[in-house]
C-alpha positions as CSV (number, residue, x, y, z in Angstrom):
1,M,-20.2,74.5,-71.0
2,A,-17.3,73.9,-73.6
3,R,-18.4,73.5,-77.3
4,K,-17.8,69.7,-78.4
5,S,-14.5,68.9,-79.7
6,A,-13.5,66.7,-82.9
7,T,-10.6,65.9,-80.3
8,P,-12.2,62.3,-78.4
9,L,-11.4,62.5,-74.9
10,R,-8.4,61.5,-73.8
11,I,-6.9,59.9,-70.5
12,V,-3.2,60.9,-70.0
13,E,-1.3,58.3,-68.7
14,P,1.2,58.7,-65.5
15,A,4.9,58.1,-66.6
16,R,6.1,54.3,-66.8
17,A,9.6,52.8,-66.6
18,G,11.5,53.0,-69.5
19,R,9.5,55.3,-71.2
20,E,11.1,58.9,-72.1
21,A,10.5,61.9,-69.5
22,P,7.4,63.5,-69.5
23,S,7.9,67.6,-69.9
24,T,6.9,69.9,-67.9
25,T,4.0,70.7,-69.7
26,D,2.7,67.2,-70.0
27,Q,3.7,67.3,-66.3
28,I,1.0,69.7,-65.3
29,V,-1.5,68.4,-67.7
30,E,-1.1,64.3,-66.1
31,S,-1.7,66.3,-62.7
32,I,-4.7,68.4,-63.6
33,T,-5.7,64.6,-65.3
34,N,-5.5,63.0,-62.4
35,A,-6.7,65.5,-59.8
36,I,-10.5,65.8,-61.8
37,V,-10.3,62.1,-61.7
38,E,-9.5,61.5,-57.6
39,Q,-12.3,64.2,-57.9
40,R,-9.7,66.5,-56.1
41,L,-10.5,69.4,-58.3
42,M,-13.9,69.9,-59.1
43,P,-16.4,70.7,-62.2
44,G,-15.7,75.0,-61.8
45,T,-12.5,75.3,-59.8
46,K,-10.8,77.8,-61.2
47,L,-8.0,77.5,-62.8
48,V,-5.4,79.7,-61.8
49,E,-2.6,80.3,-63.7
50,Q,-0.3,82.1,-61.9
51,Q,-0.9,79.5,-59.1
52,I,-0.2,76.6,-61.3
53,A,2.7,78.3,-62.4
54,D,4.0,78.5,-59.1
55,V,3.4,75.0,-58.2
56,F,5.5,73.4,-60.7
57,A,8.1,76.4,-61.2
58,V,7.0,77.5,-64.5
59,S,6.4,80.6,-66.3
60,R,2.4,81.2,-67.3
61,T,3.1,80.4,-71.3
62,V,4.1,76.7,-70.4
63,V,0.8,76.4,-68.0
64,R,-0.5,78.2,-70.7
65,Q,0.2,75.5,-72.7
66,A,-1.2,72.4,-70.5
67,L,-4.7,74.1,-70.5
68,N,-4.8,73.9,-74.1
69,Q,-4.3,70.7,-74.5
70,L,-7.0,70.2,-71.7
71,A,-8.9,71.9,-73.3
72,R,-8.9,69.6,-76.4
73,S,-9.7,66.8,-74.1
74,R,-12.7,68.8,-72.8
75,L,-11.7,68.0,-69.1
76,V,-10.8,72.5,-69.2
77,T,-13.1,75.4,-70.5
78,L,-11.7,78.5,-71.4
79,L,-13.5,81.9,-71.6
80,P,-12.2,84.8,-72.6
81,A,-11.2,87.5,-70.1
82,R,-12.3,85.4,-67.2
83,G,-9.5,82.0,-67.5
84,A,-9.4,78.5,-67.2
85,F,-12.0,76.4,-65.4
86,V,-12.3,72.6,-64.9
87,S,-15.0,71.7,-67.5
88,T,-18.6,71.5,-66.5
89,V,-21.3,68.7,-67.5
90,S,-25.7,70.2,-65.9
91,A,-27.2,66.7,-64.7
92,E,-29.9,67.6,-67.8
93,E,-27.0,66.9,-70.2
94,A,-26.0,63.8,-68.6
95,R,-28.7,62.6,-67.7
96,Q,-29.8,62.7,-72.0
97,V,-26.2,61.5,-72.6
98,F,-27.1,57.9,-70.9
99,E,-30.9,57.7,-71.9
100,L,-29.6,57.7,-75.0
101,R,-26.9,55.2,-74.0
102,R,-29.5,52.9,-72.9
103,L,-31.4,52.7,-75.6
104,V,-28.6,51.7,-78.1
105,E,-26.3,50.1,-76.0
106,G,-28.9,48.1,-74.8
107,G,-30.4,47.2,-78.6
108,M,-26.4,46.7,-79.0
109,A,-26.1,43.8,-76.5
110,R,-29.3,42.1,-78.3
111,E,-27.8,42.0,-81.3
112,L,-24.4,41.2,-80.4
113,A,-25.5,38.2,-78.5
114,A,-27.4,36.8,-81.9
115,R,-23.7,36.3,-83.4
116,I,-20.7,37.1,-80.8
117,T,-18.2,34.1,-81.2
118,D,-16.3,31.9,-79.2
119,A,-13.3,33.8,-79.9
120,Q,-14.8,37.3,-79.5
121,V,-16.2,35.9,-75.9
122,A,-12.9,34.8,-75.0
123,E,-11.3,38.8,-76.2
124,L,-14.4,40.2,-74.3
125,R,-13.2,37.5,-70.9
126,A,-9.2,38.8,-71.7
127,H,-10.7,42.4,-71.2
128,L,-12.5,42.0,-68.0
129,R,-9.3,40.7,-66.2
130,E,-7.5,43.9,-67.2
131,E,-10.4,46.1,-65.7
132,Q,-10.5,44.0,-62.9
133,D,-6.5,44.6,-61.7
134,A,-6.7,48.2,-62.5
135,V,-9.8,48.1,-60.1
136,R,-8.0,46.2,-57.8
137,R,-4.4,48.4,-58.3
138,G,-6.1,51.7,-57.5
139,D,-5.4,52.5,-60.8
140,V,-7.8,55.2,-61.5
141,T,-7.2,56.4,-65.3
142,G,-6.4,53.0,-66.6
143,R,-10.0,51.3,-65.0
144,T,-11.3,54.8,-66.2
145,R,-9.9,54.0,-69.9
146,L,-11.1,49.7,-69.2
147,L,-14.4,50.7,-68.3
148,T,-15.2,52.5,-70.8
149,D,-13.3,50.5,-73.9
150,F,-15.3,47.3,-72.7
151,H,-18.0,49.2,-74.7
152,V,-16.2,50.4,-77.7
153,V,-14.8,46.7,-77.5
154,L,-18.5,45.5,-77.7
155,A,-19.6,48.3,-80.8
156,R,-16.3,46.6,-82.6
157,L,-17.2,43.2,-82.1
158,L,-20.6,44.3,-84.7
159,G,-18.7,45.4,-87.0
160,N,-20.8,48.2,-87.8
161,D,-18.6,51.5,-88.6
162,V,-21.9,53.9,-87.8
163,L,-22.4,52.3,-85.0
164,A,-19.1,52.5,-83.2
165,E,-18.7,55.9,-84.6
166,L,-22.0,56.8,-82.3
167,I,-21.0,55.0,-79.6
168,S,-17.6,56.2,-79.3
169,D,-19.4,59.7,-79.3
170,L,-21.9,58.9,-76.4
171,L,-19.0,57.8,-74.4
172,S,-16.4,61.1,-75.4
173,R,-19.3,62.4,-73.2
174,S,-20.4,60.2,-70.9
175,Q,-16.6,60.1,-70.0
176,L,-16.2,63.1,-69.1
177,I,-19.0,63.3,-66.7
178,Q,-18.0,59.8,-65.3
179,L,-14.2,61.4,-65.0
180,M,-15.4,64.4,-62.4
181,Y,-18.2,62.0,-60.6
182,Q,-17.7,58.5,-60.1
183,S,-16.5,57.2,-57.2
184,G,-13.7,54.0,-57.1
185,H,-16.5,51.9,-55.3
186,S,-19.6,52.7,-58.2
187,A,-16.0,51.5,-60.9
188,E,-16.2,48.2,-59.1
189,H,-19.6,47.8,-59.3
190,S,-19.1,48.9,-62.7
191,Q,-16.9,46.0,-63.7
192,T,-18.9,43.4,-61.7
193,E,-21.9,44.3,-64.1
194,H,-19.5,43.7,-67.1
195,I,-18.9,40.7,-66.4
196,E,-22.5,39.7,-65.8
197,I,-23.5,41.0,-69.6
198,V,-20.6,38.9,-70.6
199,D,-21.7,36.4,-69.0
200,A,-25.4,36.7,-70.8
201,L,-23.2,37.1,-74.4
202,A,-21.5,34.1,-73.9
203,R,-24.8,32.2,-73.7
204,R,-26.1,34.0,-76.4
205,D,-29.0,35.0,-74.3
206,G,-29.6,38.6,-76.2
207,R,-32.8,39.5,-73.8
208,T,-30.9,39.6,-70.7
209,A,-27.4,41.0,-72.0
210,G,-30.2,43.9,-73.6
211,R,-31.9,44.0,-69.9
212,L,-28.0,43.8,-67.8
213,M,-26.4,46.8,-70.1
214,E,-29.2,49.2,-69.9
215,Q,-29.6,48.3,-66.0
216,H,-25.8,48.7,-66.0
217,I,-25.4,52.3,-67.8
218,S,-28.5,53.7,-65.3
219,S,-26.5,52.2,-62.2
220,V,-23.8,54.1,-63.3
221,E,-25.7,57.0,-63.4
222,R,-26.9,56.3,-60.4
223,N,-23.8,56.4,-58.9
224,L,-22.6,59.5,-60.2
225,R,-21.1,62.3,-57.1
226,M,-22.9,65.7,-58.2
227,D,-21.1,67.2,-55.1
228,P,-19.2,69.9,-56.1
229,R,-16.1,71.5,-53.8
230,T,-13.9,74.0,-54.1
231,P,-10.8,73.1,-52.8
232,D,-7.6,75.2,-52.5
233,L,-5.3,74.8,-56.2
234,A,-1.9,74.6,-54.6
235,A,-2.9,72.3,-51.8
236,V,-4.6,70.2,-54.4
237,L,-1.2,69.3,-57.0
238,R,1.2,69.6,-54.5
239,P,1.3,66.4,-53.5
240,A,0.7,64.9,-57.4
241,R,3.6,66.4,-58.2
242,K,5.7,65.4,-56.1
243,T,4.8,62.0,-56.0
244,M,5.5,62.3,-59.9
245,N,9.5,63.3,-59.5
246,E,9.6,61.1,-56.8
247,T,8.7,58.5,-59.6
248,T,10.7,59.7,-62.8
């Protein structure tokens, strides 16, 4: 298990038109990140430096830089004398994270319902539209970021900096779990549940908002897929790299 890092988990988004072309290191980071998000690379998979170097036609030094960056994001664990592995999260740690989230975020939703403004409801509905668009387009990295940010936005609307910091830490932990184990179907289900939570907040119904939030977090936990597979590393990364080169 990787040590907790002060650096929050960041989702690496694909390059878009008009942006500066990504470096080879960034391409490797993006390729491995997407492979983890899309569950083509599962927890515990060994990331062999030479194999990755061969796929991208670069030196192992460049690969090492990419792996170090992924380690700072907690997606990869670097073990002395053993190499790099896709990070793993134990079932017990996942259970504890979601249990705490239910306690904290259920109360947060109830409190927010008592003080939310019409402008804040409109802000949440705008966020929901972005979520829905990302889910519809099959944008895995975008939908993961937006579904996670929904909870950060709720904490921010309360104006409690300590709570926002606690939520951010919990989300950093659970985001790694969800990146690795969440299916596309469960992401769509999560988005629907977000809509129901915002509807309850808009009605200023704190009791329902809190209950829906707790049920939502429980639903996310239930929908995690914990069936590790051992893929061929080169086969997993080559298609992602080919697509990336065709679009840059």
